[in-house]
N, C-alpha and C positions, 0 to 999 in steps of 0.2 A: 148774391153769389152768382158767378157765372161758371159754366162748365164748357171748356174749350180744349182744342188740341194744343199740346205744348209746342213751344218754339225752341229751336236749337239753342238760342242764347239763354234759355232758362235751364239748361242742363245742370249747371252747378247748384242752382236753387233746388231742383228736384233731387239731386244727389244728397243734399243736406237734409231734405225732407225724409228720404229713405233712411239715412243714417239715424236721424232722430227717432223716427217711428219704430224702426226695427230694434234699436237699443231699448226704447221704452217697452216694446212688446216682450223682449227677453226679460226685462226686469219684472214686469207684471206677471209673467208666466214662470218666473223663477228658473230660467234656463241659465245654467252655469257656463256653458261652452261659449264664452264671449268671442272666441276666434271666429265662430260661425257668423257673427254680425257682419264682419267685413266681406266674408264670402257671399252672404245674402245680398249685401249692398252691390257687390260686383255683378251678381246674377241679374239684379234689377236694372243696373246701368247697361249691361249688355243688351237686355231686352229693349230698353228705351232707345239705345243706339240703333238697334235693328229697325225700330219704328221710324226713326229719322232717315235711315238709309234706304228704306223701302217705301216711304210715305204711307206707312200703316198697312202695307200688304202682308207682312209677316205677323207683327204684333201691333195692335192699335191702342195708343194711350190717349186718355183725356185727363185733364187736371181741373180741380175746383179752385177758383180764385175768389178771395174776399178782399176788396179794396186793393186789387192788384197783386196781392200776395198769394202764392200757391200754398194751399192748405191741405190738399188731398190729391190722390191719383186713383185711377182705375185703368185696367187694360183687358183686352181679349186677345187671344192668340191660340196657337196650336196646343192641344192638351199635352202636358208634360209626361215624361216617361213613367213616373209613379202611377199616374192616372191610367195611362194606356196599359200598364202591366196588371193593375188590380181591377180594372173595369174594361174588359175587352170590348172591341168594336166602337171605340171612341176616337179613333184617329181623325175622323172628319167632323167631329163635334168641337166647337170652340170652347176654350177654357176662359172663365172669368177669373182674372188674376190681378195682383198688384193693387189691392184695395188698401191704401194707406192714408190715414188722416193724422195730421200733427196732434200730439197729445192735448194741447191747449184747446183744440177745436173738436175733440171727440165728445160724443154724447149730444151733439147738436143736429144730428140727421144728415150731416154732410156726406158720410160714407154711403148711406142709402140713396141719397140723391145721385151720387156718382154711379152706383150700381143700377139704379132705375134708368138713368140716361143710357148706359151701356146696353141694358136689356131692351130698351126701346130701339136702339141701333140694330140689335140682333133681329128684332121683330121686323124692322123696316128692310132688312137685307134677307128676308125670308128664311132665317134660321128658326128652327122649331125647338131646339134644345141647347143647353150648355152644360159644361161640367165645372166643378169647383172643388178644390181640395184645401184642407186646412189641418195643421198640426198644433196650432196655438189654442189652448183651452179657452182663453178669454174670447177669442174670435169664434170658436166653435159654437158657443152659446148664442151668438148673434145669428150665425148661419142657420142653426136649428130653428130659431125663432122665425126667420124669414122663409126658409125653404123646407122645413120639416126635418125628419130624421135622415141621416145620410144613407145613401145607397149601399155604401161599403164602409165598415169601420174596422180598422186593424188595430188591435190592442198591442201595446209594447212594441210598436213599429220601430221606435228609436231606442229600444232597450231601456227605457226610463219610466215605465209605468204610464206612459201617455198614449193617447189614441191618435191615430191618423184617420181622418174622415174624408170621404169623397162623395159628392152629390152628383147625380145625373138629374137635371131638372128640365121638365117640359114647360115651355113658356106658356102654353095654354092653361096650365094648372096654377098660374100666379094671378090671383084676383086683382092685385094692385096694378098689374100690367093692362088689364082690360080698360082701366080708366085713363090710360095715357093716350 
């Protein structure tokens, strides 16, 4: 597997990955608002387009490739409005975002390899912290396992008995980063 910056000509392949993984995530988490799938895909595509247009200066994406096929994504960029509203003083702290792995490749460690590559990039660019948010129950379990309990947890954030979680993570507190 290789982790590389995406190319413009791969935009359609990445959009298909977003659509597949977001649809799968909605199904796994039993989210009924399927109209939100296209909205979320559009948000991801805008973010990816911003990366291409600014050469990673606004949002920076990387993709995981297996035998030339893109199977996952990760990005860092400015903290989103929900994070800034619910966790003050995070305007200058990068957000880890857009961690998507095709369903057929989930559970193989690809997502964490993408995350670790991005965290190594943060370390190399002298960042000491990052933020992460998540509303998907299936993914929250992964983030709790990797980063501990969230800094902020908002119950019924979307009026559906679900939690919205936000982490503020200090890179020094990640034992697996010390070995990178």
